[in-house]
N, C-alpha and C positions, 0 to 999 in steps of 0.2 A: 668348303662350299659356302656360297653366299646365300643365307637363308632369308635375306631381305632383298628380293629382286628389284624393288623400287627404292632402294636406299639412296641412289643418286639424286632422288627428288627430295630427300630430307632437308637439305639446306633451303630449298625453295619453300617447303612447308613451314620451316621455322621462320623464314622471312615473312610469310603470309600471316602466321600467328602473331608475329611481332606487330605487323601493320594493324591487325584487328585489335590487339591489345592497346596500341596507341590511340586508335579511334575510340575505343571504349573509355580510355582515360580522359580524353577530351570531353566526352559526354558526362563523365562522373565528376567533373570539376564543379565546385560550388557555384551557384548561380551568380553571385556577386563577382566572382573571378571571371566567368564567361562574359558577363556584362561589361566589365572593365576592358577585356580584350576586344570585344566588338565595338566599344566606344572609340577605339583607336582608328577604326575605319571611317571613311567618309560616308556621307549619306547615300551617295550613288552606289557604292560597294555594298552597303547594307541592304538597300532596297532591291538591287539587281542580282545579288549573289548570296550574301551571308544568310539572309532570312530564309533562303530556299534550301539550305543544307539539311535541316532537320526541324522537327516540330518544336524542340526546346529553343533553338535559336530564333525561330519565328515568333515564339511567345515572348522571348526577351526583347526582340526588336519592336514589339508593340508597346513596351513599357514607356510611358511618357518621359520618365527620367532619362531614357536613352536619347531623347531628342531635345534636351536642354541646350545642346550645342548642335547646330546643323552646318556641316561643311560641304558645300556644293562645288568643291574644287574640281576642275576639269581642264583639258588641254585647249579648249576653245574651238574644236572642230565640230561645231554643232550640226553641220549638214551631213556629217558621216555618222552621227549617233542614231541608234535605232529607237530612241525614246525622247520624250519631250521633257527637258530639264525644268521648265517652269511648272509643269503639271506635277512632276516628281517632287519639286520643292514644296509646293502647296500641300501635297500628301504628307510630307515629313512634318510640316508645320501643324497639320491637323493631329498628327500623332503626339505632338508635344502637349496637347491639351492645355494650352495657355502658359506652359512653364518654360518657354523658349527664352534664353538669356543671351545667346551668342549665335550669330549667323554670318556665313560667308557666301556671297553670291558672285559668280564669275561669268561674264560674257552674255548672260541671258536676262538680266534684271530689267524690269519695266516699272513704270509708275504704278500700274495695277498690282504688281507683286509687292511693292513696298507698302501699299495700302493694306494688302492682305496680311502682311507680316505684322504691321502695327495694330491692326484690328484684332489679331489673334493673340497678342501678348502685350501686356503693359509692363513687363519686367525686363525688357531688352537692355543689356549692358554693353554689348559690343556689336557693331555693325560694320561689315567689310564689303565693299563694292568694288569689283575689279572689271575694268573694260565694259561697264554697263552703259553703253551709249544710248540706250532707249529710256534711261532715267533722266528726266528733265529737271531743270532748276525748280520749276513749279511743283513737280511731283515730290521732290525732296522737302521743299518748304512746307508742303501740305501735311506731311506726316511727322515732322520733328516735334511738334507740340505733344505728340503721343509718346515721346521718349524721354520722360523726366529723369529716368535712372541711367541713361546712357553715360558710360565712362570712357569708351574707346570708339573712335571713328576712323576708319581707313577707307579712303577713296582714292584709287590708283588708276592712272591712265584714263582720264575722264575729262570731258569738256565742261566742268563745273565752273560757275562764275562765283563772284564774291558774295552775292546776296544769300544763297543758302548757308554759307559759312556764318554770316552775321546772325541768321535766324537760329542756327544750331547753337551758337554760343549763348544766345539769350534764353533758349528753351531747355537747354541741357546743363544745368548748374553743376552737375557732378563730373562733367567732362574732364578727364585727366590726360588722355593721349589722343593725338591727331596725326594721321599720316595722309599727306596730300601729295601724291607722287605723279610725276610725268617724265618725259624724256628731255634731257638737257641739250643745249647747244654750246659749242665752244665759243662761238661769236654771236650771241643773241642780238637780234636786230632791233629790239625795243625793250623798254623797262616797264614793269608793272608792279606796283606795291599794293594793289587792291586786296589780294589774299592776305598779305602780311598785316595790313591795317585792320581787316576784318577780324583776324585772329587776335591782334593786340587789343582791340577795343571791346571784344566780347568773350574772351576766354582767359580770364585772369587767373584761374586755378590750374591752368595747364601745367603738366609736369614733363611731358614727353612730346616732342614735335619733330616729325620727319617731313621735310618739304622739298623733296628731291626734284631737281630740274626746274625750279621756279624762277620767275623773272624778277623777283624782288631785288631791291637795291640796298645800300647801306642804310637809307632812311627807313625802309621797311623793317630791316633787321633791328635797328635801334628801337623802333616802335614795339617790336615783339619783346625785346629785352626789358623795356620799361613797363609794358602792359602785362607781362607774364612773369612776375617776380619769383614764382615757385618753380620755374623751368629748370629741370635737371639734365635733360638730354636734348640735343639739337643736331639734326642731320641736315646739313646744307650742301650735300654733294651735288655737283653740276649746277649750282646756282652761281653762274659765272658773271652776273652783274654785281656780285658782292666782293668787296676787297677787305680782307681782315688785317691789313697792315695798319700800324699806328694804334691809336687809343681804342678803337672799336674791337680790334683783335684782343687787346689786353682785357677789356671788359668781358668779352666772351669767355676767355680763358679763366677768369676769376669767378664768373657767375655760373658757368655751365660745367657740370661734372663730366659729362660725356659729350664731346664736340666732334662732329665729322665735318671736315673742311670741303670746299668746292672741288678741289683736285684730288681728294682722297679716293682710294681704290673702290671700285663698284663690284668687286668680285662676289660679294655677298648680297647684292641687290637681285631680287628674284625676277625682275623684268628686263626687257631689252634696254640696255643703257648706252648703246653706241651714240657717239656725238657726231653731229653733222656740222660742217662749216657753213652751209647755206640752209635756210629754212624757207618753206613755202607756206605762207599763212601763219596761223596761230600755233603756239607750242602745244596746244591741246588737240591738234589734228590726230587722226587715226594713223598710227604708225605700224599697225599690225597687219 
């Protein structure tokens, strides 16, 4: 005779106890471990989800050290989002209490937000701007003087001109890494060495340069090699005005440790890298 009429439910009870125990284990983790785990999330995930899990996580999420890095990575579908990313970003910056050193802004950046960032922290070492079409040349020029410690600049899919690059080079003496990325064309309709000359003449300490889809020519490339003698890595993918046959190719091979050629694979490039045979207007047009 079965003296435990509810014994068929025992497996479910054991599973439930296991779930409770696992939840308890999460809460019993040392605070520094929990902080490290939460720091792997983006700012949006922390503010919209993680901090609402429990009081401990909310307390940790208010620690200024959690906001030394602010990653506002998103899919760019701003009209479908139930929240305002710029307002959220400002809130994250406030939580950093002036300790912000690294920020990534995608799709929603403005001149006003840049000013807010630089007024809130004088320790910024990395600035990444992706598809921030509402950030103007003037807006970027206005704030770079407040970034004397900047070491990494990543501006991708943007209609930036050479003037901000010149000012960045002059105002950020510690700059070591620059990413200036756009979409390339198999048959570019014109040549433009403006960016290359701005980099060569103002960023002599540069060690890493990614200049994807740029219109520079061999003259611009030679200027970069001459003006940036410490350059270790150079990404020239989809820079189809450049020809590395002959002496220039040999110089690149000898001087650059990690060299990506114009025709190299774009599989690891995080943006749309499709090449068009015809272009309409500037290479800096909005392709999204």
